[in-house]
C-alpha positions as CSV (number, residue, x, y, z in Angstrom):
1,M,-29.5,293.3,-26.3
2,V,-26.0,291.9,-26.2
3,Q,-25.3,288.3,-25.4
4,I,-22.2,287.7,-23.2
5,I,-20.8,284.3,-22.5
6,L,-18.7,284.1,-19.3
7,P,-16.4,281.3,-18.3
8,A,-17.8,278.9,-15.6
9,H,-15.8,280.5,-12.7
10,L,-17.0,284.0,-13.5
11,R,-20.6,282.7,-13.9
12,T,-20.3,281.3,-10.4
13,L,-19.0,284.7,-9.0
14,A,-21.8,286.5,-10.8
15,G,-24.4,284.1,-9.6
16,V,-25.7,283.2,-13.1
17,S,-26.1,279.8,-14.7
18,G,-26.0,280.7,-18.4
19,E,-25.3,283.5,-20.8
20,V,-25.9,287.1,-19.8
21,W,-28.0,289.5,-21.8
22,L,-27.5,293.2,-21.3
23,E,-29.0,296.2,-23.0
24,L,-26.3,298.6,-24.2
25,A,-26.6,301.9,-26.0
26,P,-24.5,302.3,-29.2
27,P,-21.7,302.2,-29.9
28,V,-21.2,298.7,-28.4
29,T,-17.6,298.2,-27.6
30,V,-15.5,295.9,-25.4
31,A,-15.2,298.7,-22.8
32,A,-18.9,299.3,-22.8
33,I,-19.7,295.6,-22.4
34,L,-17.2,295.3,-19.5
35,D,-18.5,298.4,-17.8
36,A,-22.1,297.0,-18.0
37,V,-21.0,293.5,-16.8
38,E,-19.1,295.0,-13.8
39,A,-22.0,297.4,-13.0
40,R,-24.6,294.5,-13.1
41,F,-22.4,292.0,-11.3
42,P,-20.2,293.8,-8.8
43,P,-18.3,290.6,-7.7
44,L,-16.8,290.6,-11.1
45,L,-15.1,294.0,-10.6
46,G,-11.4,293.5,-11.0
47,T,-11.6,289.9,-12.3
48,I,-11.8,290.6,-16.1
49,R,-9.7,293.8,-16.1
50,D,-7.7,295.6,-13.4
51,A,-10.0,297.9,-11.4
52,Q,-7.7,300.9,-11.5
53,S,-5.9,300.7,-14.9
54,R,-8.9,299.0,-16.6
55,K,-6.5,296.9,-18.7
56,R,-7.4,293.3,-19.6
57,R,-6.1,290.8,-17.1
58,P,-3.5,288.3,-18.3
59,F,-5.0,285.0,-19.5
60,V,-8.4,286.6,-20.2
61,R,-9.4,286.8,-23.9
62,F,-12.3,288.4,-25.8
63,Y,-13.9,286.8,-28.9
64,A,-16.7,287.8,-31.2
65,C,-17.7,286.6,-34.7
66,E,-14.8,284.1,-34.6
67,E,-12.2,286.8,-34.1
68,D,-9.8,287.3,-31.2
69,L,-10.5,290.9,-30.0
70,S,-8.2,290.7,-27.0
71,H,-5.6,293.1,-28.3
72,D,-7.9,295.5,-30.1
73,D,-8.6,299.0,-28.7
74,P,-11.4,298.4,-26.2
75,D,-13.2,301.5,-27.6
76,T,-13.5,300.1,-31.1
77,P,-17.2,299.4,-32.0
78,L,-17.9,295.7,-32.2
79,P,-19.6,294.1,-35.3
80,A,-23.3,294.7,-35.8
81,A,-24.0,291.0,-35.2
82,V,-22.8,291.4,-31.7
83,A,-24.4,294.7,-31.0
84,E,-27.8,293.3,-32.3
85,G,-27.5,290.1,-30.2
86,R,-27.1,287.8,-33.2
87,E,-23.6,286.7,-32.2
88,P,-22.3,286.4,-28.6
89,F,-19.4,288.2,-27.1
90,W,-17.2,285.7,-25.4
91,I,-15.0,286.2,-22.4
92,I,-12.7,283.3,-22.1
93,G,-10.0,282.2,-19.7
94,A,-6.8,281.4,-21.6
95,I,-4.6,278.4,-20.8
96,A,-0.8,278.5,-20.8
97,G,1.7,275.8,-20.4
98,G,3.4,273.1,-22.2
């Protein structure tokens, strides 16, 4: 089981109050996690990544094991700690401005 932490506004859209746990077949990748999240919570379709291009939306970041994975290839396997549920996969809304 993979633990996914969503920002508050996406938890509200998904209708969940805490972290999300999803069963994923290996290899566990960012793309696989996002596919599973969008399938389980259809209101999130198009909020994390563009529904057509499937590219990450601006101001959305992905973290796992204290590393920013936002610019990595979404088909790269994630660390075993994430795939085994020992570490969460974070989807975070970035903040810009001065």
